[in-house]
The first five atom37 places (N, CA, C, CB, O) and aatype in JSON, in Angstrom:
{
  "aatype": [12, 6, 0, 19, 6, 9, 18, 1, 11, 5, 10, 3, 16, 8, 10, 15, 2, 18, 11, 16, 10, 2, 5, 9, 6, 6, 11, 16, 11, 19, 15, 11, 19, 18, 9, 0, 9, 0, 7, 19, 10, 13, 19, 15, 13, 15, 19, 10, 13, 2, 19, 10, 8, 19, 13, 16, 16, 2, 19, 9, 0, 16, 19, 19, 14, 0, 9, 1, 13, 10, 3, 0, 0, 5, 11, 2, 3, 16, 6, 16, 12, 11, 19, 13, 7, 13, 18, 13, 10, 10, 10, 15, 19, 9, 3, 19, 13, 6, 3, 10, 13, 18, 3, 18, 19, 10, 18, 18, 2, 14, 18, 17, 19, 14, 1, 10, 15, 16, 16],
  "atom_mask": [
    [1, 1, 1, 1, 1],
    [1, 1, 1, 1, 1],
    [1, 1, 1, 1, 1],
    [1, 1, 1, 1, 1],
    [1, 1, 1, 1, 1],
    [1, 1, 1, 1, 1],
    [1, 1, 1, 1, 1],
    [1, 1, 1, 1, 1],
    [1, 1, 1, 1, 1],
    [1, 1, 1, 1, 1],
    [1, 1, 1, 1, 1],
    [1, 1, 1, 1, 1],
    [1, 1, 1, 1, 1],
    [1, 1, 1, 1, 1],
    [1, 1, 1, 1, 1],
    [1, 1, 1, 1, 1],
    [1, 1, 1, 1, 1],
    [1, 1, 1, 1, 1],
    [1, 1, 1, 1, 1],
    [1, 1, 1, 1, 1],
    [1, 1, 1, 1, 1],
    [1, 1, 1, 1, 1],
    [1, 1, 1, 1, 1],
    [1, 1, 1, 1, 1],
    [1, 1, 1, 1, 1],
    [1, 1, 1, 1, 1],
    [1, 1, 1, 1, 1],
    [1, 1, 1, 1, 1],
    [1, 1, 1, 1, 1],
    [1, 1, 1, 1, 1],
    [1, 1, 1, 1, 1],
    [1, 1, 1, 1, 1],
    [1, 1, 1, 1, 1],
    [1, 1, 1, 1, 1],
    [1, 1, 1, 1, 1],
    [1, 1, 1, 1, 1],
    [1, 1, 1, 1, 1],
    [1, 1, 1, 1, 1],
    [1, 1, 1, 0, 1],
    [1, 1, 1, 1, 1],
    [1, 1, 1, 1, 1],
    [1, 1, 1, 1, 1],
    [1, 1, 1, 1, 1],
    [1, 1, 1, 1, 1],
    [1, 1, 1, 1, 1],
    [1, 1, 1, 1, 1],
    [1, 1, 1, 1, 1],
    [1, 1, 1, 1, 1],
    [1, 1, 1, 1, 1],
    [1, 1, 1, 1, 1],
    [1, 1, 1, 1, 1],
    [1, 1, 1, 1, 1],
    [1, 1, 1, 1, 1],
    [1, 1, 1, 1, 1],
    [1, 1, 1, 1, 1],
    [1, 1, 1, 1, 1],
    [1, 1, 1, 1, 1],
    [1, 1, 1, 1, 1],
    [1, 1, 1, 1, 1],
    [1, 1, 1, 1, 1],
    [1, 1, 1, 1, 1],
    [1, 1, 1, 1, 1],
    [1, 1, 1, 1, 1],
    [1, 1, 1, 1, 1],
    [1, 1, 1, 1, 1],
    [1, 1, 1, 1, 1],
    [1, 1, 1, 1, 1],
    [1, 1, 1, 1, 1],
    [1, 1, 1, 1, 1],
    [1, 1, 1, 1, 1],
    [1, 1, 1, 1, 1],
    [1, 1, 1, 1, 1],
    [1, 1, 1, 1, 1],
    [1, 1, 1, 1, 1],
    [1, 1, 1, 1, 1],
    [1, 1, 1, 1, 1],
    [1, 1, 1, 1, 1],
    [1, 1, 1, 1, 1],
    [1, 1, 1, 1, 1],
    [1, 1, 1, 1, 1],
    [1, 1, 1, 1, 1],
    [1, 1, 1, 1, 1],
    [1, 1, 1, 1, 1],
    [1, 1, 1, 1, 1],
    [1, 1, 1, 0, 1],
    [1, 1, 1, 1, 1],
    [1, 1, 1, 1, 1],
    [1, 1, 1, 1, 1],
    [1, 1, 1, 1, 1],
    [1, 1, 1, 1, 1],
    [1, 1, 1, 1, 1],
    [1, 1, 1, 1, 1],
    [1, 1, 1, 1, 1],
    [1, 1, 1, 1, 1],
    [1, 1, 1, 1, 1],
    [1, 1, 1, 1, 1],
    [1, 1, 1, 1, 1],
    [1, 1, 1, 1, 1],
    [1, 1, 1, 1, 1],
    [1, 1, 1, 1, 1],
    [1, 1, 1, 1, 1],
    [1, 1, 1, 1, 1],
    [1, 1, 1, 1, 1],
    [1, 1, 1, 1, 1],
    [1, 1, 1, 1, 1],
    [1, 1, 1, 1, 1],
    [1, 1, 1, 1, 1],
    [1, 1, 1, 1, 1],
    [1, 1, 1, 1, 1],
    [1, 1, 1, 1, 1],
    [1, 1, 1, 1, 1],
    [1, 1, 1, 1, 1],
    [1, 1, 1, 1, 1],
    [1, 1, 1, 1, 1],
    [1, 1, 1, 1, 1],
    [1, 1, 1, 1, 1],
    [1, 1, 1, 1, 1],
    [1, 1, 1, 1, 1],
    [1, 1, 1, 1, 1]
  ],
  "atom_positions": [
    [[12.38, -20.53, 20.61], [10.99, -20.27, 20.46], [10.52, -19.18, 21.45], [10.21, -21.55, 20.65], [9.53, -18.49, 21.2]],
    [[11.21, -19.05, 22.54], [10.82, -18.0, 23.46], [11.02, -16.58, 22.88], [11.62, -18.15, 24.75], [10.23, -15.67, 23.13]],
    [[12.08, -16.43, 22.11], [12.36, -15.15, 21.53], [11.24, -14.78, 20.5], [13.77, -15.17, 20.85], [10.81, -13.63, 20.38]],
    [[10.8, -15.84, 19.75], [9.7, -15.54, 18.81], [8.45, -15.17, 19.52], [9.42, -16.72, 17.91], [7.71, -14.29, 19.06]],
    [[8.18, -15.8, 20.65], [6.99, -15.46, 21.39], [7.05, -14.01, 22.05], [6.79, -16.53, 22.47], [6.04, -13.32, 22.2]],
    [[8.23, -13.64, 22.39], [8.36, -12.25, 22.89], [8.12, -11.26, 21.78], [9.77, -12.02, 23.51], [7.4, -10.28, 21.99]],
    [[8.68, -11.46, 20.57], [8.45, -10.6, 19.48], [6.97, -10.58, 19.05], [9.32, -11.01, 18.35], [6.43, -9.54, 18.66]],
    [[6.31, -11.76, 19.13], [4.9, -11.85, 18.81], [4.07, -11.08, 19.73], [4.46, -13.21, 18.81], [3.14, -10.41, 19.29]],
    [[4.34, -11.12, 20.98], [3.61, -10.35, 21.98], [3.83, -8.83, 21.86], [4.01, -10.8, 23.36], [2.91, -8.04, 22.08]],
    [[5.05, -8.45, 21.53], [5.36, -7.06, 21.24], [4.59, -6.53, 20.05], [6.83, -6.89, 21.01], [4.01, -5.44, 20.09]],
    [[4.6, -7.33, 18.99], [3.8, -7.0, 17.76], [2.28, -6.96, 18.07], [4.06, -8.06, 16.62], [1.57, -6.09, 17.58]],
    [[1.82, -7.88, 18.87], [0.38, -7.89, 19.23], [-0.02, -6.68, 20.02], [0.04, -9.13, 20.02], [-1.1, -6.15, 19.79]],
    [[0.81, -6.18, 20.97], [0.51, -4.97, 21.69], [0.61, -3.71, 20.81], [1.43, -4.86, 22.87], [-0.14, -2.75, 20.99]],
    [[1.54, -3.72, 19.85], [1.61, -2.58, 18.94], [0.37, -2.55, 18.05], [2.9, -2.65, 18.08], [-0.26, -1.5, 17.9]],
    [[0.02, -3.68, 17.47], [-1.18, -3.77, 16.58], [-2.44, -3.53, 17.29], [-1.27, -5.09, 15.91], [-3.45, -3.27, 16.64]],
    [[-2.47, -3.6, 18.57], [-3.75, -3.35, 19.32], [-4.11, -1.84, 19.2], [-3.6, -3.77, 20.89], [-5.25, -1.49, 19.53]],
    [[-3.29, -1.02, 18.79], [-3.55, 0.43, 18.6], [-4.49, 0.68, 17.41], [-2.21, 1.19, 18.38], [-5.11, 1.74, 17.3]],
    [[-4.58, -0.32, 16.52], [-5.33, -0.1, 15.26], [-6.75, -0.75, 15.36], [-4.52, -0.71, 14.02], [-6.9, -1.97, 15.44]],
    [[-7.73, 0.11, 15.35], [-9.06, -0.45, 15.63], [-9.54, -1.35, 14.54], [-10.07, 0.65, 15.82], [-10.3, -2.29, 14.8]],
    [[-9.11, -1.1, 13.3], [-9.56, -1.99, 12.21], [-9.04, -3.41, 12.41], [-9.09, -1.46, 10.84], [-9.78, -4.36, 12.19]],
    [[-7.82, -3.57, 12.82], [-7.28, -4.88, 13.1], [-7.97, -5.54, 14.22], [-5.85, -4.79, 13.39], [-8.2, -6.75, 14.19]],
    [[-8.33, -4.75, 15.25], [-9.04, -5.28, 16.43], [-10.48, -5.8, 15.99], [-9.16, -4.12, 17.56], [-10.97, -6.82, 16.49]],
    [[-11.11, -5.06, 15.05], [-12.45, -5.52, 14.61], [-12.26, -6.72, 13.74], [-13.23, -4.39, 13.85], [-13.09, -7.63, 13.85]],
    [[-11.3, -6.84, 12.9], [-11.06, -8.02, 12.09], [-10.78, -9.24, 12.93], [-9.92, -7.77, 11.16], [-11.27, -10.34, 12.68]],
    [[-9.97, -9.01, 13.95], [-9.62, -10.12, 14.88], [-10.93, -10.66, 15.67], [-8.49, -9.59, 15.93], [-11.09, -11.86, 15.87]],
    [[-11.8, -9.74, 16.08], [-13.04, -10.12, 16.73], [-13.91, -10.94, 15.79], [-13.79, -8.88, 17.21], [-14.43, -11.99, 16.15]],
    [[-14.05, -10.44, 14.59], [-14.97, -11.13, 13.64], [-14.42, -12.51, 13.11], [-15.25, -10.19, 12.43], [-15.17, -13.47, 12.92]],
    [[-13.13, -12.54, 12.89], [-12.55, -13.76, 12.26], [-11.99, -14.76, 13.28], [-11.44, -13.38, 11.28], [-11.81, -15.93, 12.96]],
    [[-11.71, -14.29, 14.52], [-11.03, -15.06, 15.54], [-9.64, -15.49, 15.12], [-11.84, -16.27, 15.9], [-9.15, -16.54, 15.54]],
    [[-9.01, -14.69, 14.29], [-7.62, -14.88, 13.85], [-6.79, -13.75, 14.53], [-7.49, -14.83, 12.23], [-7.23, -12.6, 14.61]],
    [[-5.67, -14.09, 14.99], [-4.77, -13.15, 15.7], [-4.41, -12.01, 14.77], [-3.48, -13.87, 16.21], [-4.22, -12.2, 13.57]],
    [[-4.31, -10.82, 15.33], [-3.82, -9.65, 14.59], [-2.46, -9.82, 14.0], [-3.79, -8.48, 15.47], [-2.17, -9.34, 12.9]],
    [[-1.63, -10.51, 14.74], [-0.26, -10.7, 14.24], [-0.25, -11.56, 12.98], [0.63, -11.35, 15.33], [0.53, -11.25, 12.08]],
    [[-1.02, -12.57, 12.85], [-1.06, -13.42, 11.67], [-1.68, -12.67, 10.54], [-1.81, -14.7, 11.94], [-1.25, -12.86, 9.4]],
    [[-2.64, -11.85, 10.77], [-3.3, -11.06, 9.74], [-2.24, -10.06, 9.18], [-4.59, -10.31, 10.32], [-2.09, -9.91, 7.96]],
    [[-1.53, -9.39, 10.08], [-0.48, -8.36, 9.62], [0.6, -9.1, 8.81], [0.23, -7.57, 10.89], [0.99, -8.66, 7.73]],
    [[1.06, -10.19, 9.32], [2.13, -10.95, 8.65], [1.66, -11.41, 7.26], [2.55, -12.17, 9.51], [2.4, -11.3, 6.28]],
    [[0.42, -11.94, 7.19], [-0.12, -12.35, 5.88], [-0.22, -11.14, 4.92], [-1.52, -13.01, 6.05], [0.08, -11.26, 3.73]],
    [[-0.63, -10.01, 5.45], [-0.74, -8.78, 4.56], [0.68, -8.38, 4.06], [0.0, 0.0, 0.0], [0.84, -8.05, 2.88]],
    [[1.66, -8.4, 4.9], [3.05, -8.03, 4.49], [3.57, -9.0, 3.49], [4.0, -7.99, 5.69], [4.18, -8.62, 2.49]],
    [[3.34, -10.3, 3.75], [3.82, -11.33, 2.84], [3.16, -11.18, 1.46], [3.53, -12.73, 3.43], [3.83, -11.27, 0.42]],
    [[1.77, -10.94, 1.46], [1.06, -10.83, 0.22], [1.62, -9.63, -0.63], [-0.47, -10.66, 0.5], [1.93, -9.76, -1.82]],
    [[1.74, -8.49, 0.03], [2.22, -7.29, -0.68], [3.63, -7.54, -1.21], [2.21, -6.03, 0.27], [3.93, -7.23, -2.36]],
    [[4.49, -8.12, -0.35], [5.89, -8.38, -0.77], [5.93, -9.32, -1.94], [6.7, -8.98, 0.4], [6.66, -9.07, -2.9]],
    [[5.17, -10.39, -1.9], [5.18, -11.47, -2.98], [4.59, -10.82, -4.22], [4.31, -12.83, -2.56], [5.12, -11.04, -5.3]],
    [[3.55, -10.03, -4.13], [2.83, -9.36, -5.2], [3.76, -8.44, -5.96], [1.65, -8.57, -4.64], [3.83, -8.5, -7.18]],
    [[4.45, -7.62, -5.25], [5.33, -6.6, -5.89], [6.59, -7.17, -6.39], [5.65, -5.49, -4.94], [7.03, -6.83, -7.49]],
    [[7.22, -8.05, -5.6], [8.51, -8.58, -5.99], [8.49, -9.53, -7.17], [9.1, -9.25, -4.85], [9.44, -9.58, -7.95]],
    [[7.37, -10.32, -7.31], [7.25, -11.34, -8.3], [6.23, -10.98, -9.39], [6.86, -12.63, -7.65], [5.87, -11.81, -10.23]],
    [[5.78, -9.72, -9.37], [4.88, -9.25, -10.37], [3.6, -10.04, -10.57], [5.57, -9.2, -11.59], [3.13, -10.24, -11.69]],
    [[3.06, -10.46, -9.47], [1.76, -11.17, -9.42], [0.76, -10.18, -8.81], [1.85, -12.55, -8.56], [0.86, -9.87, -7.62]],
    [[-0.17, -9.7, -9.58], [-1.15, -8.64, -9.14], [-0.47, -7.36, -8.66], [-2.04, -9.18, -7.99], [-1.01, -6.66, -7.81]],
    [[0.68, -7.05, -9.19], [1.46, -5.9, -8.65], [0.73, -4.6, -8.96], [2.91, -5.87, -9.25], [0.75, -3.7, -8.12]],
    [[0.1, -4.45, -10.08], [-0.62, -3.26, -10.45], [-1.81, -3.1, -9.47], [-1.1, -3.35, -11.94], [-2.0, -2.04, -8.87]],
    [[-2.56, -4.15, -9.35], [-3.71, -4.11, -8.4], [-3.28, -3.72, -7.01], [-4.41, -5.48, -8.34], [-3.86, -2.81, -6.41]],
    [[-2.24, -4.42, -6.49], [-1.8, -4.19, -5.12], [-1.37, -2.76, -4.83], [-0.69, -5.09, -4.81], [-1.76, -2.14, -3.84]],
    [[-0.53, -2.27, -5.76], [-0.04, -0.92, -5.58], [-1.13, 0.16, -5.76], [1.08, -0.67, -6.54], [-1.1, 1.2, -5.1]],
    [[-2.11, -0.12, -6.67], [-3.22, 0.8, -6.83], [-4.13, 0.77, -5.52], [-4.05, 0.42, -8.15], [-4.62, 1.81, -5.08]],
    [[-4.34, -0.37, -4.96], [-5.15, -0.42, -3.74], [-4.42, 0.32, -2.62], [-5.46, -1.89, -3.32], [-5.05, 1.07, -1.88]],
    [[-3.12, 0.12, -2.47], [-2.39, 0.77, -1.42], [-2.41, 2.32, -1.66], [-0.93, 0.22, -1.36], [-2.57, 3.1, -0.72]],
    [[-2.26, 2.71, -2.89], [-2.19, 4.13, -3.23], [-3.55, 4.83, -3.1], [-1.65, 4.3, -4.65], [-3.57, 6.05, -2.94]],
    [[-4.69, 4.13, -3.16], [-5.94, 4.77, -3.12], [-6.8, 4.49, -1.88], [-6.65, 4.4, -4.31], [-7.43, 5.39, -1.32]],
    [[-6.82, 3.25, -1.47], [-7.66, 2.86, -0.32], [-7.16, 3.39, 0.97], [-7.76, 1.37, -0.22], [-7.95, 3.9, 1.77]],
    [[-5.86, 3.3, 1.22], [-5.34, 3.77, 2.5], [-5.55, 5.26, 2.66], [-3.87, 3.44, 2.64], [-6.11, 5.67, 3.68]],
    [[-5.1, 6.12, 1.68], [-5.48, 7.54, 1.85], [-6.95, 7.82, 1.87], [-4.88, 8.35, 0.77], [-7.38, 8.76, 2.54]],
    [[-7.75, 7.05, 1.17], [-9.19, 7.27, 1.21], [-9.76, 7.06, 2.64], [-9.89, 6.33, 0.2], [-10.64, 7.79, 3.07]],
    [[-9.27, 6.1, 3.32], [-9.68, 5.85, 4.66], [-9.28, 7.03, 5.58], [-9.07, 4.53, 5.13], [-10.04, 7.43, 6.45]],
    [[-8.07, 7.55, 5.36], [-7.62, 8.69, 6.12], [-8.43, 9.93, 5.83], [-6.19, 8.96, 5.85], [-8.73, 10.72, 6.72]],
    [[-8.78, 10.08, 4.58], [-9.65, 11.13, 4.08], [-11.03, 11.12, 4.81], [-9.84, 10.96, 2.55], [-11.52, 12.14, 5.31]],
    [[-11.6, 9.98, 4.82], [-12.89, 9.81, 5.42], [-12.84, 10.09, 6.93], [-13.41, 8.4, 5.15], [-13.75, 10.73, 7.48]],
    [[-11.79, 9.62, 7.59], [-11.65, 9.92, 9.01], [-11.5, 11.45, 9.29], [-10.44, 9.17, 9.57], [-12.04, 11.98, 10.27]],
    [[-10.75, 12.15, 8.37], [-10.66, 13.58, 8.45], [-12.01, 14.25, 8.2], [-9.65, 14.08, 7.48], [-12.35, 15.22, 8.87]],
    [[-12.77, 13.74, 7.25], [-14.07, 14.28, 6.96], [-15.08, 14.13, 8.15], [-14.6, 13.6, 5.72], [-15.9, 15.0, 8.43]],
    [[-14.97, 13.0, 8.79], [-15.84, 12.79, 9.97], [-15.46, 13.69, 11.11], [-15.79, 11.34, 10.43], [-16.32, 14.02, 11.93]],
    [[-14.23, 14.11, 11.21], [-13.78, 14.97, 12.28], [-13.81, 16.45, 11.9], [-12.4, 14.57, 12.68], [-13.46, 17.31, 12.71]],
    [[-14.25, 16.75, 10.59], [-14.29, 18.12, 10.07], [-12.93, 18.76, 10.05], [-15.23, 18.96, 10.88], [-12.83, 19.97, 10.25]],
    [[-11.86, 17.97, 9.81], [-10.51, 18.48, 9.72], [-10.29, 18.93, 8.25], [-9.46, 17.38, 10.18], [-9.93, 18.13, 7.38]],
    [[-10.51, 20.19, 8.03], [-10.45, 20.71, 6.64], [-8.99, 20.77, 6.15], [-11.1, 22.12, 6.55], [-8.76, 20.62, 4.96]],
    [[-8.03, 20.99, 7.02], [-6.68, 21.03, 6.54], [-6.19, 19.7, 6.03], [-5.78, 21.51, 7.59], [-5.53, 19.61, 4.99]],
    [[-6.52, 18.67, 6.75], [-6.17, 17.3, 6.32], [-6.89, 16.93, 5.04], [-6.52, 16.28, 7.42], [-6.3, 16.29, 4.16]],
    [[-8.12, 17.32, 4.92], [-8.98, 17.11, 3.79], [-8.37, 17.77, 2.56], [-10.37, 17.65, 4.06], [-8.41, 17.21, 1.46]],
    [[-7.8, 18.97, 2.74], [-7.18, 19.65, 1.57], [-5.92, 18.84, 1.14], [-6.8, 21.17, 1.92], [-5.68, 18.68, -0.06]],
    [[-5.17, 18.38, 2.06], [-3.96, 17.63, 1.69], [-4.34, 16.39, 0.99], [-3.12, 17.29, 2.9], [-3.74, 16.11, -0.04]],
    [[-5.3, 15.61, 1.44], [-5.68, 14.38, 0.71], [-6.41, 14.69, -0.55], [-6.55, 13.49, 1.57], [-6.3, 13.91, -1.5]],
    [[-7.15, 15.8, -0.65], [-7.77, 16.21, -1.89], [-6.74, 16.49, -2.97], [0.0, 0.0, 0.0], [-6.93, 16.1, -4.12]],
    [[-5.62, 17.19, -2.59], [-4.55, 17.4, -3.53], [-3.9, 16.07, -3.84], [-3.52, 18.4, -3.0], [-3.51, 15.86, -4.99]],
    [[-3.75, 15.17, -2.9], [-3.11, 13.92, -3.18], [-3.89, 13.14, -4.23], [-2.97, 13.11, -1.91], [-3.28, 12.6, -5.15]],
    [[-5.28, 13.07, -4.11], [-6.06, 12.36, -5.07], [-6.0, 13.09, -6.45], [-7.51, 12.23, -4.56], [-5.96, 12.43, -7.49]],
    [[-6.0, 14.39, -6.45], [-5.86, 15.08, -7.73], [-4.55, 14.78, -8.41], [-6.01, 16.55, -7.53], [-4.55, 14.53, -9.62]],
    [[-3.46, 14.79, -7.75], [-2.14, 14.49, -8.24], [-2.04, 13.07, -8.69], [-1.12, 14.77, -7.21], [-1.45, 12.79, -9.74]],
    [[-2.63, 12.09, -7.88], [-2.59, 10.73, -8.22], [-3.39, 10.46, -9.49], [-3.08, 9.9, -7.08], [-2.98, 9.65, -10.32]],
    [[-4.53, 11.11, -9.64], [-5.26, 10.89, -10.89], [-4.6, 11.42, -12.13], [-6.57, 11.5, -10.79], [-4.68, 10.83, -13.21]],
    [[-3.93, 12.56, -11.95], [-3.26, 13.22, -13.1], [-2.07, 12.3, -13.48], [-2.77, 14.74, -12.74], [-1.87, 12.06, -14.67]],
    [[-1.31, 11.79, -12.56], [-0.23, 10.88, -12.84], [-0.73, 9.65, -13.48], [0.51, 10.55, -11.6], [-0.1, 9.17, -14.43]],
    [[-1.87, 9.07, -13.02], [-2.38, 7.81, -13.54], [-2.85, 8.05, -14.97], [-3.54, 7.25, -12.65], [-2.64, 7.18, -15.82]],
    [[-3.48, 9.16, -15.27], [-3.93, 9.42, -16.63], [-2.75, 9.53, -17.56], [-4.76, 10.68, -16.69], [-2.78, 8.9, -18.62]],
    [[-1.69, 10.31, -17.22], [-0.52, 10.42, -18.1], [0.22, 9.1, -18.21], [0.42, 11.48, -17.59], [0.79, 8.81, -19.26]],
    [[0.21, 8.3, -17.17], [0.85, 7.04, -17.26], [0.04, 6.13, -18.27], [0.96, 6.4, -15.84], [0.64, 5.45, -19.1]],
    [[-1.24, 6.13, -18.18], [-2.03, 5.31, -19.08], [-1.93, 5.81, -20.57], [-3.51, 5.31, -18.59], [-1.92, 5.0, -21.5]],
    [[-1.88, 7.14, -20.76], [-1.82, 7.7, -22.11], [-0.44, 7.48, -22.78], [-2.14, 9.2, -22.07], [-0.37, 7.15, -23.97]],
    [[0.62, 7.65, -22.03], [1.96, 7.73, -22.63], [2.84, 6.51, -22.32], [2.66, 8.99, -22.14], [3.99, 6.47, -22.75]],
    [[2.34, 5.56, -21.63], [3.14, 4.37, -21.22], [3.74, 3.67, -22.41], [2.29, 3.37, -20.43], [4.95, 3.42, -22.44]],
    [[2.92, 3.33, -23.41], [3.41, 2.61, -24.6], [4.42, 3.39, -25.37], [2.28, 2.25, -25.51], [5.41, 2.84, -25.84]],
    [[4.19, 4.69, -25.52], [5.1, 5.54, -26.28], [6.46, 5.67, -25.65], [4.52, 6.9, -26.45], [7.47, 5.69, -26.35]],
    [[6.5, 5.77, -24.34], [7.73, 5.9, -23.59], [8.5, 4.6, -23.78], [7.47, 6.21, -22.07], [9.7, 4.65, -24.09]],
    [[7.9, 3.48, -23.63], [8.55, 2.2, -23.75], [8.95, 1.88, -25.18], [7.65, 1.15, -23.23], [9.92, 1.15, -25.41]],
    [[8.19, 2.43, -26.17], [8.51, 2.16, -27.52], [9.76, 2.97, -27.95], [7.32, 2.46, -28.41], [10.65, 2.44, -28.61]],
    [[9.8, 4.23, -27.58], [10.91, 5.05, -27.99], [12.15, 4.92, -27.12], [10.48, 6.45, -28.02], [13.27, 5.17, -27.56]],
    [[11.9, 4.51, -25.84], [13.05, 4.44, -24.86], [12.91, 3.17, -24.18], [13.08, 5.62, -23.81], [12.58, 3.18, -23.0]],
    [[13.14, 2.01, -24.81], [12.95, 0.71, -24.1], [13.95, 0.56, -22.98], [13.09, -0.48, -25.06], [15.11, 0.93, -23.11]],
    [[13.47, 0.0, -21.9], [14.36, -0.23, -20.79], [15.16, -1.44, -20.89], [13.64, -0.28, -19.57], [16.05, -1.64, -20.07]],
    [[14.92, -2.28, -21.87], [15.72, -3.49, -22.02], [16.93, -3.3, -22.89], [14.88, -4.58, -22.58], [17.69, -4.25, -23.08]],
    [[17.18, -2.15, -23.44], [18.31, -1.93, -24.25], [19.59, -2.06, -23.42], [18.21, -0.58, -24.91], [19.75, -1.37, -22.4]],
    [[20.5, -2.92, -23.84], [21.69, -3.17, -23.01], [22.57, -1.92, -22.98], [22.49, -4.4, -23.56], [22.67, -1.2, -23.98]],
    [[23.18, -1.67, -21.87], [24.08, -0.57, -21.71], [25.48, -1.18, -21.66], [23.74, 0.28, -20.42], [26.04, -1.35, -20.58]],
    [[26.04, -1.49, -22.8], [27.38, -2.16, -22.87], [28.42, -1.11, -22.98], [27.48, -3.16, -24.07], [28.26, -0.12, -23.7]],
    [[29.47, -1.31, -22.3], [30.61, -0.41, -22.46], [31.51, -0.93, -23.54], [31.39, -0.26, -21.15], [31.64, -2.14, -23.71]],
    [[32.12, -0.07, -24.27], [32.99, -0.48, -25.35], [34.41, -0.59, -24.77], [32.92, 0.54, -26.58], [35.03, 0.4, -24.39]],
    [[34.89, -1.82, -24.71], [36.24, -2.03, -24.14], [37.16, -2.63, -25.2], [36.18, -2.97, -22.88], [38.34, -2.89, -24.93]]
  ]
}
C-alpha cells in the first residue's frame, strides 16, 4: 500500500499544475487524483465497449481544443488561434464527409466481409 500512496502523491503533485482540476477539487472536495482516474476509466470504458463512444470522442475532439483556442484568444496569440481555427475547419469538413458518406462506404465495402485464404 505504501507504493500506491507514493504514486498517488506523485500524481497529485503533477495534477496540481492544472488549474481546472484544482478548481473542481475545491468545489467538490474530491481529490484531483480520483477525478483524473474516473475520467480515464470513463473514456476507456466508453471507447473500448462502444458505450457513448461517439459522444465521448466528439467531446474530446471539440471541447479540449476549444478551451485551448479560448485561452489563446484571451492572450491575443494569433498564431495559436490560426492553428486551432484550421483544426476546427478540418474537423468540420471531416465530420460532414463522414456523415454524408458513412452508409455508402459501409454498404459497398463492408468491414465484416471475411478475409479467408484459399488453402
